[in-house]
C-alpha positions as CSV (number, residue, x, y, z in Angstrom):
1,M,248.8,90.1,80.6
2,A,247.6,90.5,77.1
3,K,247.7,87.5,74.8
4,R,250.4,87.5,72.3
5,I,249.2,87.2,68.7
6,D,251.5,85.5,66.2
7,R,251.9,86.9,62.7
8,F,249.7,84.2,61.2
9,E,246.8,85.2,63.5
10,F,247.4,88.8,62.7
11,R,247.4,88.2,59.0
12,A,244.2,86.1,59.2
13,G,242.6,89.0,61.1
14,V,243.6,91.5,58.5
15,D,242.5,89.2,55.7
16,H,239.1,88.8,57.4
17,Y,238.7,92.6,57.9
18,L,239.5,93.2,54.2
19,K,237.1,90.6,53.0
20,D,234.4,92.0,55.2
21,C,235.0,95.5,53.9
22,A,234.8,94.2,50.3
23,K,231.6,92.3,51.1
24,T,229.9,95.2,52.7
25,G,231.1,97.8,50.2
26,R,233.2,99.8,52.8
27,D,236.7,101.2,52.2
28,P,239.2,99.8,54.7
29,Q,240.5,102.3,57.2
30,K,244.1,103.2,56.8
31,P,246.3,103.8,59.8
32,A,246.9,107.4,60.9
33,S,250.3,108.8,60.1
34,G,250.7,110.6,63.4
35,K,251.3,113.9,61.5
36,L,248.8,116.8,61.8
37,M,249.4,120.1,60.0
38,L,247.8,123.0,61.7
39,R,247.5,126.7,60.7
40,I,247.1,129.1,63.6
41,R,247.6,132.8,64.0
42,P,251.3,133.7,64.7
43,E,250.3,135.4,67.9
44,T,248.7,132.2,69.2
45,H,251.7,130.2,68.2
46,L,254.1,132.5,70.0
47,A,251.9,132.6,73.2
48,V,251.7,128.8,73.3
49,R,255.4,128.4,72.6
50,I,256.3,130.8,75.5
51,T,253.9,129.3,77.9
52,L,254.9,125.7,77.2
53,H,258.6,126.5,77.3
54,A,258.2,127.9,80.8
55,K,256.5,124.6,81.7
56,G,259.2,122.5,80.1
57,K,256.8,120.9,77.6
58,S,256.8,120.8,73.8
59,I,253.9,122.0,71.6
60,N,253.7,118.4,70.3
61,Q,253.3,117.0,73.8
62,W,250.7,119.6,74.7
63,V,248.6,119.1,71.6
64,D,248.8,115.3,71.9
65,E,247.5,115.5,75.5
66,A,244.8,118.1,74.6
67,L,243.5,116.1,71.6
68,S,243.5,112.9,73.6
69,R,241.4,114.5,76.3
70,A,239.0,116.0,73.7
71,A,238.7,112.6,71.8
72,A,237.8,110.8,75.1
73,E,234.8,113.2,75.8
């Protein structure tokens, strides 16, 4: 079981990270929003939508799985 971190430990960790970024001249990373805008050909969009509808899966689910696999390579 993972150790539970209280809010004070979390805050101390964030403060340490921000101080380290300032000391080394790096910009702190911001959390990802989870939103990704894509522009694809309408024909591709339709083909994906039809295929995934038949499989009972949303485009968001499929893209999330595909990107997760690609990022793990």
